Structure formats: structure tokens, C-alpha cells
N, C-alpha and C positions, 0 to 999 in steps of 0.2 A: 574385913579381909586384911590379912597381915602382909607386910611388906618388909623387905630388908633394908637397913639404914643405907643412906647414900655414902656413908664412910666405908662400908663393906664393898659396895660396888666400885668406889673410887680406888680402894686398895687392890682389888682384883684387876682393874684395868691398868693400874700402875705397875703391877707385877707383870701382866701381859706385855705392856709397853717396854719394859726394861728387857725381857727376853727377845722381843721383837727387834729391838735396836741392837743390843749388844751381842747376842748370839747371831743375829743376821749379819752385822758387820764382821764378826769374827769368821762366820762360815764363808762369806764372800771373800775375805782376806786369804782364807785357806784354799778355796777352790780356784781363785785366780792366780795363785802363786805357782810356779813351775814344779816346786817341790811339795805342794799341797801343805804349806806353812811349816815344815820342817826346819827351815832356815832360822825361824825365830825360836831361840833356845828356851826362853822363858815359858812361852805358850805351848810348846810341844813336848815338855818333859813327860806328860802322861803318855804320849804316844810311844816315847823311848821306853818308859817304864813297863808299859803293857807289852811292848815288843820283846823286852828283856825277858820278861816272865814267860812267854810263849815262844821264845827263840826265833823271832821272825827275821827274815832276811831283809835287805835294804828294799827290795820290791814289796815285801810284805808290810813294812813300815809305811811306804807310800800309800798302798791299798788302805792301811788302817787309818792314816791320816785323812784320806779321802772320804772314808766311811764316816768317821767323826764330823767331818765338814758337811756331808749330806745330812746327817742326823740334826746337826745345829741349824742348818737351813731348814729343814723340815719343822723343826719346833719354832723357828721365827716365823714361818709361813702360817702355822697353826695358830700362833698367838695373834698374828695379824688378821687372820679370819675371825677370831674371837672379838677383836676390837671392832671389826666392821660389823659383826652381828650385834654387839652392844649398841653401836650407833644406830642400827636398824630398829632396835628395840625401843628406841626413845620415841619412835612414832607410835608404838604399841606392840604388844606380844612379849613372848618369854624368851630370854636367851638361852641358847643350848650351851650350857656349862660343860657338857660332856666332852666336847671338842678340846676345850682348854685343859680339862683333867687329863685327856690322853696326851696332850703336849707336855703336861707337868710330869706325867709318868716317865716320859722320855728324858726329861731334864734330870729327874732323880737317878735314872738309870746311868746316864752319862756323867753325872756328877759324882755317883759312887765309884764308877769305873775311873774317874779321873783323880779321885782322892786317894785311891789305894796306892798307886805309885808315889804319890807326894808324901804320904804317911811312911812308906818303906824308905824313902830317900832322906826322911827327917827334914823336909822342907816346909817350915811352917807357914811361910807366906803363901804358897800354893795351898796348903790345907785349909787356910783361912778363907781364901777366895772361894774354894769349893764349898766350905761351910756356910758362907753367905748365900750362895746360889741354892744350896739345899734348903736353907731356912726360908727363903723367899718362895721356893716351890711348895714348902710345907704349909707356909701361911695361906698361900693363895688356894691350895687344896682344901685346907680346913674352911676357909671362907666360902668356897664353892659348895661345900657340904651343907654349911649353915644355910646358904641361899637356897639350896635344893630342898631342905627340910621345911622352910618357910613356904616355898612354892607348893610342896605336897600338902602341908597343912591347910593352905588356902584352897586348894583344889578339892580337899576333902571337906571342908566346910560348905563349898559350893554345891558338891555333889550329895552330901548326907542329907541336905534340908528337904530336897523334893522327895527323896526316897522315904524318909521318915514321915513326911506329912501324907504321902500316898498310901503307905503301909497303915497308918492309923485310920485313915478313912475307909480303907478296904475292910479292915477287920471290925470296925465299930458297928455294933448291932447285929452282925452275923456270927453264928456259932461256928466252931472249928469242926469241919468234916473231912476227914482225910481220905475217905472212900468216894467222895463224890466227883 
């Protein structure tokens, strides 16, 4: 039975821990602020950039900032659930990497939405920050795919052996009779 290396699992856990901590604290900072984080100019430039593209009013900007705060909190919670699932799997079982992949899809969507205004305003520091987060999500997604392919191969090896032995025993010595 083939298994995934512990470096792969450690990398996936590291990325999940990164998004749990950093996006969780960022979401809590945004959601506990009276203006949903808009007073921090550096971290809220993407909200103002998206608001400028769509022509949002001040109330619309606050609602957009609250939406991004909730999405970041959801991603942090999803990654925390995945870490708890990995710890549960130490006792035995298979981890559900689909949960983390769903959270990483949200990371990619938010990162691309945040990187657009940073590119338009030619802010290389924000683009670099978003590119790092996008690369972390891509690496974790790729490793989840590798892990799932190993799990599928191991399941196919376990399932195929009894079927092949049963089929060989059933057809041995008996002729093929389709009408019987």
C-alpha cells in the first residue's frame, strides 16, 4: 500500500496553519473594527480599488469590506477544521482533503480579486503579498491532488485483488454460456 510522504503532509498542514492564523487574525481585525478595517490604508487598498471599479458608495465599501472579512474568517475556519481532521487521522482513517481544497479555492478567488487593484495602482508590495498567498494556495492544492491520487491508487489495489481472484476462480473450468 502506497502512502504519501510526511513532507507532503507537513507542507499541507503548514499552509493550512498559515491561512488559519494570518487570515483568521486579519478577519477578526476587520470584523471588530467599526469601519470593517477600512481605516488601515495598507490592508484595505483592494477594497477601495474594487469599489472604484464598481462605483461603490461609502456604505457599499463598508459592505464589501465586511464581505471580505467574512470570507477570510470562513477560510480560516475551514483550514482549522482541516488541521483538526489531520490530527484525528493520526489515530487512523483518511483525511478529507476536499474541505481544504474548497477553502483554497476561496483563497484563490479573494487573492485574485485583491491583486487586480494592486496591479492597476502599480503597487508592487501588495502584488508581491498577493502572489505569495496565491503560490501557497497553489502548492497546497497540488499536494492535496498528489495525496488524493495516492489514496485512490491504494484503494484500487485493495479493491482489485479480491475481484480478480474471484473472477479467475469463477471462470476456471466453466465454459462461457451467455444464454444460461
